[in-house]
C-alpha positions as semicolon CSV with decimal commas, in nm:
position;residue;x (nm);y (nm);z (nm)
1;M;12,539;14,242;9,723
2;T;12,297;13,927;9,607
3;I;12,112;13,796;9,928
4;E;11,960;13,456;9,965
5;I;11,700;13,365;10,243
6;K;11,669;12,988;10,275
7;R;11,442;12,739;10,428
8;W;11,661;12,575;10,685
9;S;11,506;12,213;10,692
10;D;11,646;12,201;10,308
11;G;11,860;12,460;10,170
12;A;11,587;12,576;9,923
13;I;11,639;12,910;9,850
14;L;11,312;13,143;9,915
15;Y;11,415;13,462;9,831
16;S;11,684;13,577;9,651
17;G;11,787;13,979;9,549
18;E;12,050;14,284;9,550
19;H;12,047;14,405;9,871
20;I;12,216;14,621;10,078
21;D;12,149;14,401;10,410
22;L;11,951;14,103;10,506
23;R;11,687;14,328;10,692
24;E;11,616;14,499;10,376
25;A;11,604;14,202;10,153
26;L;11,303;14,038;10,423
27;Q;11,133;14,362;10,383
28;E;11,141;14,334;9,986
29;A;11,063;13,955;10,027
30;V;10,733;14,014;10,218
31;A;10,662;14,303;10,026
32;H;10,626;14,129;9,680
33;G;10,457;13,803;9,899
34;A;10,716;13,564;9,972
35;N;10,631;13,275;10,192
36;L;10,945;13,304;10,484
37;A;10,803;12,966;10,612
38;R;11,107;12,767;10,778
39;A;11,338;13,066;10,687
40;N;11,686;13,038;10,825
41;L;11,735;13,373;10,973
42;Y;11,973;13,275;11,276
43;G;12,131;13,552;11,415
44;A;12,016;13,802;11,167
45;N;11,999;14,201;11,246
46;L;11,626;14,315;11,237
47;T;11,642;14,604;11,418
48;G;11,309;14,845;11,280
49;A;11,209;14,610;11,041
50;H;10,865;14,622;10,890
51;L;10,740;14,226;10,818
52;Y;10,384;14,350;10,805
53;G;10,201;14,017;10,707
54;A;10,521;13,797;10,674
55;N;10,473;13,393;10,730
56;L;10,732;13,280;10,950
57;Y;10,627;13,031;11,016
58;G;10,892;12,747;11,186
59;A;11,171;13,048;11,087
60;N;11,475;12,985;11,263
61;L;11,507;13,327;11,449
62;A;11,771;13,195;11,681
63;R;12,012;13,532;11,809
64;A;11,841;13,725;11,579
65;N;11,773;14,077;11,669
66;L;11,430;14,182;11,701
67;T;11,460;14,520;11,817
68;W;11,170;14,733;11,755
69;A;11,071;14,498;11,424
70;N;10,734;14,454;11,332
71;L;10,586;14,137;11,291
72;T;10,218;14,157;11,315
């Protein structure tokens, strides 16, 4: 399915791609150097996500599940 990661402040699309879930999409976006500053990740299930080096400055992570996620 097509998953879009949007900026919470203005709805601009930061990343879009065909993935099975948001966790996979985020990992792919980070791997390709996408700037995810101010991304709207409200309520996202990011359990075990490897987001090493991600720019999540100002991202909305309210109610996101970050159990075992690597955000270094």
